[in-house]
N, C-alpha and C positions, 0 to 999 in steps of 0.2 A: 404152610400158609398159602392160601390161594393167591394167584398172581394179582388179582384186582385189589388185594389188600395192601400191596406195597405202598400205594399212595392213599392216605386216609380219606382223601376227598371222594374216593370211589365207594365208600361204605355208606350205609344208611345212617340216619341220625342216631347218636348214642347219648343216652341220658347220664347224668352224674351218678346215678345208682351203680353204674358199671365201675366208675372210679372208686367208689366206696367199697364195693365188693372186692375189687382187686387189691386194694390196700389192706383190707381185713385178711384176705388170704395170705398175703405176704407177711403180715404181722404174725399170723398163726404159724407160718413156716419158720419164722425167726424164733418164736418161743419154743417150738418143738425142737429145733436144732440146739437151742440153749439148754433145754432139759436133757437132751441126749449127751451133750458135752459134759454136763454136771454129773450125769449118771455114770459116765465112763471115768470120772475122776480126772478129767483133763489128760487122760492117757496114763496116769500114774497107777491105775488099777489093772493095767495090762490090756487095754483096748486102744492102742494107738491109731489103728485104722478107723475105728468108729469115731474117735475124737477128731481125727483129721477131717473125715467126712462132715462131722457136725460143724467144725470151724468153717469149712468151705460153704456149707449151707447157710451159716450165719452171714457170711460175706455176700452170698448170692441174694439173700432176702434184703440185706441192708442196702445193697446197690439198687435193687429194684424199687424199694420204698423211696430212697433218696432221689433217684432219677424221676420217678413219678411225681413226687412233690415239686420237683423243678419244672417239669413240663406243664403240669396242671395247677400251678400255684395260684392263678386267679380264682379258682374254685374253692380254695382252702383258706382256713384262718391264717392270716399272714404272720402274726407273731409266733404262733405255734410251728408253722411250717419252716420259717426262717431260722428258728432256734434248733429244730431237730435235724435239718439237712446237714449242717456241718458236723454234727456229732456222729451221724451215720457214716459220713465220709471218713472221719477220723477212725472209727471202728473198722471199717472195711480196709483202709490202708494199713492199719496196725496188724490186722489178722493176715494180710496178704504178703507181708514182707518175708516171713520165713519160707513160705512156699516159693516165692520169687527167687530167693537166693539158692535154694536147693535145685530148682529147675535150671537156673543159670549155670550152676556148676555142672549139672548133667549135660547141658548143651555144649559147654566149652570142652569138657573132657571127651565127649563123643566127637567133636570137631577135631580135636588134637589127634585122636586115634585115626580118624578118617584121613586127615592131612598127612599123617605119618605112615599110612598104609598098614596100620595095626588094627587087629580085631580083638585084641585081648586087653590086658589090664595096664593101667598107668600107675607107676609106683608113687607112693606118697612120700612126704618128707622124712618119715621114719623107716622107710624101706618096705612097708607093707603096701601091696597094690590096691588101687582104688577100683577094683572090679570093673572092667571095660563097660562103661555105662552108656546107655542111650536114654533119650528123654523118656521119663516116666518109668524107667526100669527099677528105680530104687524107692521103696516105701519105708526105708529105715529112718526112724526119727520122723514123726509125721510132718507133712507140709503145713499143717496148721498147729496152733498152740496145743501143748499138752503131751508131746511125745517124749520118748526116752532119749532120742538123739543118737541111738546106737546105729552103727553102720552094718549093712548086710555083709555076710561073709565074703571075703575077697578071693578071687581065683589066683592060683599061684603063678600062672603064665603072664609075664610082663609084655609079651609081644616084642616088636622090633622098633619101638619108639627111639628116636634120636635122644641124645643126652639133653639137648636144649629143650625138646618137647617134654621130656620127662620132668625136668626141673621146672618148666613152666606150669605143668599140671600140678606139681606139688605146691608151687607158690599159690596158684589159684585155689587149690583145695584149702590151703591154710587160711587164706584171706576170706574166702566165701563161707567156709565153715564157721569161722569166727563171727562173721556178720550174721550168719543164720542162727548161731547160738544166742547172740545178743537179741536178735529179732524174736526168737522163741521166748526169752525171758521177758522182753517188753510186752509180748502178747499176753503172757500169763499175768503179768502185773496189771495190764489194762483190764483184763476180765475180772480182776478182783477189786477194781477201783470203784470209788463212789461215782465217778464220771460214767462208767459203764452201767452201773446199776440205775442211774438216772435215765440213760438211754433205754434200757430194758423196761423200766417202768412206763416210759412214754409209748413204747411199742406195745406193751400190754394193754394200755388204754386204747390204742389204735385198733387192736384186735376186736374190740367191741363197739367202739364209737369213733367215727371219722369226723373231724371238725370241719365240715363244709360251711361255706358262707351262706347267708340266708337266700341269696339269689341263685346259688348253684343248681338246685333242682330244676330250674327252668332253662338251663344252658345246655348247649350241645358240645360234646367233647371234641368233635371232629376239627374245628378250626385250630384248637391248641395242638392237636396231634399233627395237623397239616403244617403248622408253624415249625414244629420239630423236624419234620421232613424237609421243609424249605431250608432250614439252617444247615442241615446235612448236605443238601444239594449244592448250596452256595459254597460251603467249605470244600466240597469235592471239586467244584469249578475252579477253585484257586490252586489246585494241585497241578503239577506238571504232568498230566496224564499222557500227553503226546509223547513226551520223553519216556515216561514209564512204560509206554506201549512197545518199546523196543528193548528186548533183553540185552544184557551186557553192555549197557550204555555208559557205565562207570560213573553215573551221576551221584550215586551214594558214596563214592570214594572222594569226592571233592572235599577239600578241607581236612582230609585224613591225616595230614602231617602238621596240622595247626597245633601250636603249643597251648592253645586254650583248653583248659580242662572242663569247661562247661559242656552240657549236652550238645550233640551234633546239631548245628543250626538248621539243617534241612529237615530234621525229624519232627519238630514241634507241630507243623501243620498236619502231618499224617497222624500223629498222636491225637490231635484235636478231632480229626475226622473219625477216629476210632471211638472216641467218647460220644460224639454226636450220633454215630451209627447205633451205639448201644441205647441211647435215649430214644431214638426212632423205633428200635425193636421193642422197647418197653411200652412205648405209646401204642404200638400195634397190639401188644398183649392185652392192654386195657380195653381197646376197642373190640378185639376178637378173642376173648379168653378161650373159646372152644375151637379155634381154627388150627387144624393140624392136617398135614405135617407143615413144619416151618418152611418157608420158601428157601430152596437150596441156594439161590443166587445171593440172597441176603446173608445166609450162613457162610457161604464161601468168601464173601467180601469181608465179613467179620473175622473169619479165621486167618485170612491173609494179613489183616491189620494186627491181629494178635502176634503172628509170626514176625511182623515188622517190628513191633515193640520189643519182643524177646531178643531178636537179633541185634537191635540197636543197643539194648542194655547190656547184652553179652559183649558186644564190641567195646563198649565203654569200660566194662570190667577188665577186658584184656589190656586196653590202653592204660588203665589205672595201675594194673600189675606191672606193666612195662616201665612205669615211672618209679618203681621200688628202688631205693638207693643200693648201689654196690651189687647188682645182679650181674651174672656172667653175660658176655655178649651173645653167646648161643641161646641163652634163655630169653634175652630181649628180642633176638631175631625171631624165635619161635612165637613169642607173644605178638610181634608185629605181623607175622603171617596169619596168626589167628584173628587178629583185629581186621585185617583185610578180608579174610574169609567171611567173617560175620557181616562186614559192610556189603559184601556181595550178596549175602543172604537177605539183607535189607532191600537191596535192589530187586532181587527175585520176588520178594513179598510185594513190593510196589507193582511189579509186572503182573503178579497174580491178582492183585486187587483191581488193577486197570481192566484186566480181562473180565472179571466178574462184574464190575460196575458197568462196563460198556454193554454187556449182555442184558443187564437189568434195564439200562436206558433204552436200548432198542426194543425190548419186550414191552415196556410200559409207555412208549411214546405213541 
């Protein structure tokens, strides 16, 4: 995306037709992904990767439709928009949980191997190794609904993991695999529910007719897109970017020993910025549907915030596992080291975002 497109104010007037076209395109993508998912039988017919990709495409379109309805809601029928947005959010969240649990386990197992100096496999609770994974290395059991849930063949070498790390890995595998299985079942149930069929029917209507308000054709989209940009800028201004600009400042480790099981108190503002950055990107897609390539600074900032969320949630998973009753001290110690490691990854992601954002600010000022 060209540099001048980072701020919507720099573009020429954009009519509501662009909004209608964008929503129709996303609705069509949603329906195409739904058809693919049904044709693969939700993975039961032997197409887990196709089913996974279809589920991810469903989520991607649902997020874009929901975000666009939020940013440009003054131009859309209020009752229709406000009823569809939460349903799309429900669908996206439901479809995303299985993938999140699988990716979280991959991240934590890879971190345990790295922290233990191991390059091979981590033994599971039943003695079979969990094939030395790295993020994205396992496609077994799809990340979206509809997979068989079978694991890739394990390598026989267990590496030189300590006993505590091995038991920690087995505990995490047990807990997160169970959560992933439940999420998989919930996704399948959701896709067969009357609630989902109602959402699909609404999106099908959207693919042919966008319910704009009577005054929408005369309005310019830029002020609403600019408002999304301003909300993002204001949220970033509230972040401790000065601190995040110094690596290894240990800011992300504060409250690390708190007995509170709630999400880390410092993470919420960063998560909010991630959501606002996504809305800003979607608004730019509406204004400039043909603008390629996407601005690398904006992508880098988004990727840093994605890593921030992933590391934050992985740290929470390690902390939750450490609270398991009657685990061995060595296991608890390994989980504590893993938690600290992921909180340092949180800090590294904040630093990367600060670097990307400051480049954008300098370039657009």
